[in-house]
C-alpha positions in Angstrom: -0.1 0.0 0.1 1.2 3.4 -0.7 1.0 6.4 2.0 -1.5 8.6 2.4 -0.8 12.1 0.1 -0.2 15.2 1.6 -3.9 16.3 1.2 -4.8 13.4 2.3 -2.3 13.8 5.9 -3.5 16.9 6.6 -7.1 15.5 6.5 -6.3 13.8 9.6 -6.5 16.9 12.2 -4.2 18.7 14.2 -3.0 16.3 15.8 -1.3 14.5 13.6 -0.4 17.6 11.5 3.2 17.6 9.9 4.9 19.9 12.2 4.3 17.8 15.3 7.0 17.7 17.5 7.5 14.5 19.0 8.5 13.5 22.9 11.5 12.3 24.5 11.1 8.7 24.7 9.5 7.5 27.6 11.8 4.3 27.7 14.9 5.9 27.5 13.8 7.8 30.9 13.0 5.2 32.5 15.6 3.8 31.7 17.8 6.6 32.7 15.8 7.0 36.1 16.7 3.4 36.7 20.4 3.7 36.0 20.3 7.0 38.0 17.9 5.0 41.3 20.7 2.4 41.2 23.7 4.3 41.5 22.5 6.5 44.3 21.4 3.0 46.2 25.2 1.3 45.4 26.9 4.8 46.2 24.7 5.0 50.2 25.8 1.6 50.6 29.2 2.0 50.3 29.0 5.0 52.2 27.5 2.4 55.4 30.2 0.0 54.1 32.8 2.6 55.0 31.5 3.3 58.4 31.2 -0.1 59.1 35.3 0.3 59.0 36.4 3.0 60.6 33.8 1.4 63.1 35.4 -1.8 63.6 38.6 -0.9 65.5 36.8 0.8 68.3 34.7 -2.3 69.0 37.0 -4.7 68.4 41.0 -5.1 69.8 43.6 -4.8 67.8 44.6 -8.0 67.2 41.4 -9.3 66.2 41.1 -6.4 64.0 42.0 -8.3 61.0 39.8 -11.5 61.5 37.0 -8.7 62.3 37.0 -7.3 58.6 37.6 -10.8 57.2 34.4 -12.0 59.2 32.1 -8.8 58.1 33.1 -9.2 54.3 32.1 -12.5 54.6 29.0 -12.0 56.6 28.3 -9.1 53.9 28.3 -12.3 51.0 26.0 -14.3 52.9 23.6 -11.7 53.7 23.7 -10.9 49.4 22.6 -14.5 49.2 20.4 -14.2 51.8 18.7 -10.9 50.5 18.8 -12.0 46.8 16.5 -15.1 48.0 14.3 -12.7 49.8 13.8 -10.9 46.4 12.7 -13.6 44.5 10.0 -14.1 46.5 9.0 -10.6 47.2 8.3 -10.3 43.2 7.0 -14.2 43.0 4.3 -13.1 45.3 3.5 -9.4 44.0 4.6 -10.1 40.2 8.2 -9.0 37.7 6.0 -6.3 36.6 7.1 -2.9 37.9 4.7 -2.3 41.1 7.3 -6.2 41.8 9.8 -4.1 41.5 8.7 -1.2 43.6 7.7 -3.4 46.4 11.6 -5.1 46.6 12.7 -2.0 46.9 10.6 -1.1 49.5 11.8 -4.9 51.1 15.2 -3.6 50.8 14.9 -0.9 53.2 13.5 -2.9 56.0 17.8 -4.1 56.8 18.8 -0.9 56.4 15.7 0.7 59.3 16.8 -2.2 61.7 20.7 -2.4 61.6 19.8 1.7 62.2 18.0 0.8 65.3 20.5 -1.9 66.4 23.5 1.1 65.6 21.3 4.2 67.4 21.6 1.8 71.0 25.3 2.5 71.2 26.5 6.0 73.1 27.3 8.3 70.8 31.4 8.2 71.4 31.0 4.3 71.2 32.1 4.3 67.7 34.1 7.7 66.9 35.7 9.7 66.0 38.4 9.3 69.2 38.2 13.2 69.3 34.4 14.4 70.3 33.7 17.5 70.2 32.9 19.4 74.3 29.5 20.3 72.7 27.5 17.2 72.1 24.7 19.1 69.7 26.2 20.5 66.4 24.9 22.6 63.7 24.7 20.6 60.7 26.8 23.3 59.2 29.9 22.8 61.5 29.4 18.7 61.1 29.6 19.3 57.6 32.3 21.5 57.9 35.0 19.2 60.3 34.1 16.4 57.6 35.1 18.7 54.7 38.6 19.4 56.9 38.8 15.7 57.3 38.3 14.4 54.0 41.2 17.4 53.2 43.7 16.7 55.5 43.6 12.4 54.7 43.7 13.6 50.9 46.9 15.8 52.0 47.7 12.9 53.4 47.7 10.0 51.0 48.7 12.4 48.8 52.0 12.9 50.4 52.5 9.1 50.0 52.7 8.0 46.8 52.1 3.6 47.7 48.8 5.0 49.6 47.9 6.3 47.1 48.5 3.8 44.3 46.5 1.4 46.5 43.4 3.8 47.1 43.2 4.4 43.2 43.3 0.8 42.0 40.6 0.2 45.2 38.4 2.7 43.9 39.0 2.1 40.0 38.2 -1.3 41.1 35.1 -0.4 42.7 33.4 1.5 40.4 34.0 -1.2 37.4 32.5 -3.2 40.2 29.4 -1.4 40.3 29.0 -0.9 36.7 29.1 -4.8 36.2 26.2 -4.5 39.1 24.1 -2.6 37.2 24.6 -3.8 34.0 23.4 -6.9 35.4 20.6 -5.9 37.2 19.7 -3.9 33.8 20.1 -7.0 31.6 18.0 -9.8 33.4 15.2 -7.0 33.8 15.4 -6.2 30.1 17.1 -7.9 27.7 17.6 -11.9 29.3 13.6 -13.4 28.3 12.7 -15.2 30.9 13.2 -19.4 30.3 12.9 -22.3 31.9 16.1 -23.4 31.3 19.0 -24.4 33.4 20.6 -20.4 33.1 17.1 -18.4 32.9 16.8 -14.8 32.4 14.7 -12.8 34.6 14.6 -12.8 39.0 15.4 -16.1 38.5 18.4 -15.6 37.0 19.4 -12.7 38.9 19.5 -14.9 41.4 21.5 -16.7 40.2 24.2 -14.2 39.9 24.0 -13.5 42.9 25.0 -16.8 44.1 27.9 -17.3 42.1 29.3 -14.0 43.4 28.9 -15.4 47.1 30.0 -18.9 46.5 33.4 -16.5 45.1 33.2 -14.3 48.2 33.4 -17.6 50.7 35.7 -19.2 48.2 38.4 -16.0 48.5 37.8 -15.9 52.0 39.2 -19.1 52.2 41.6 -19.3 49.4 43.2 -15.4 49.9 45.1 -15.6 53.2 47.3 -18.7 52.7 48.2 -17.6 48.8 49.3 -14.7 50.6 51.6 -16.0 53.0 52.6 -17.7 50.2 53.5 -14.9 47.5 52.8 -11.8 49.5 50.2 -9.1 49.2 52.6 -7.2 46.3 51.9 -10.1 43.5 49.0 -11.9 44.8 46.7 -8.1 44.0 47.9 -7.7 40.8 46.9 -10.7 40.0 43.0 -10.4 40.5 42.8 -7.1 39.4 44.5 -8.1 36.0 42.2 -11.6 36.1 38.9 -9.7 36.3 39.9 -7.3 33.3 40.4 -10.7 31.3 37.0 -12.1 32.7 35.2 -9.0 31.6 37.0 -9.2 28.5 36.2 -12.3 27.9 32.2 -11.6 28.8 31.8 -8.8 26.1 32.5 -11.9 23.8 31.1 -14.5 24.6 27.1 -12.2 26.2 25.1 -14.8 27.6 23.6 -15.6 30.7 26.0 -18.5 31.2 28.7 -15.8 31.0 27.2 -13.8 33.1 26.9 -16.5 35.8 31.0 -17.5 36.0 31.6 -13.9 35.6 29.7 -13.3 38.9 31.5 -16.0 40.2 35.3 -14.7 39.8 34.2 -11.0 39.9 33.5 -12.1 44.2 36.4 -13.8 44.1 38.1 -11.1 43.1 36.6 -8.5 45.3 36.9 -10.1 48.4 40.4 -11.4 47.8 
């Protein structure tokens, strides 16, 4: 069939006129919003984990500090698996559409609220910092100024010590790439990989497989890393892990399937913990 002529097209009314401007793609807008919200959630999560690391020296003796750090990280991997299983149950009960994902996001706030309730049970100076101000109740502006001053002082301290700066840069780049991979995985299993009944399906069940694989990698690394570090040292172990993590992500780009994502999740979980 030939397209309608200009006269026929003009009879469709002003709503279909040739000069009508198309609005922005709603799918693209939702995708950008989802990506931004996910990035914000992961950023807050890293902030909470940083506070955990800063508070550990105030809750355990120096001899047990390394063990406490390892235990908290391993417990985080186990909690991730439990949270993934809970998310699957929530989506099975509410459906895998947008309302289901919204319910899952609301349910994810419950552990944070429970953790904040536990932390409120500690006295104010118990978790740090070491030097508390004389006035307990201070203006938010003063607190923000002190925090910024501390960040500037820490940056100057690290800048004056190149090995420490290089280590922090490596950790920061690794965490950034790990976060990008995590968000990419969420988007792939939500929008690209189709649900199915195979061994490695898409959808929420497949996403649960990735979470479980990453947790297994974390647990394996917690067992393997101490003896390997004693044998070859951290200066060889850490670069080997980062190079391995880069290699598996390149392989993922060449072999873009659900099986590859699960395997890469396993290996990156190992790298992150190691």
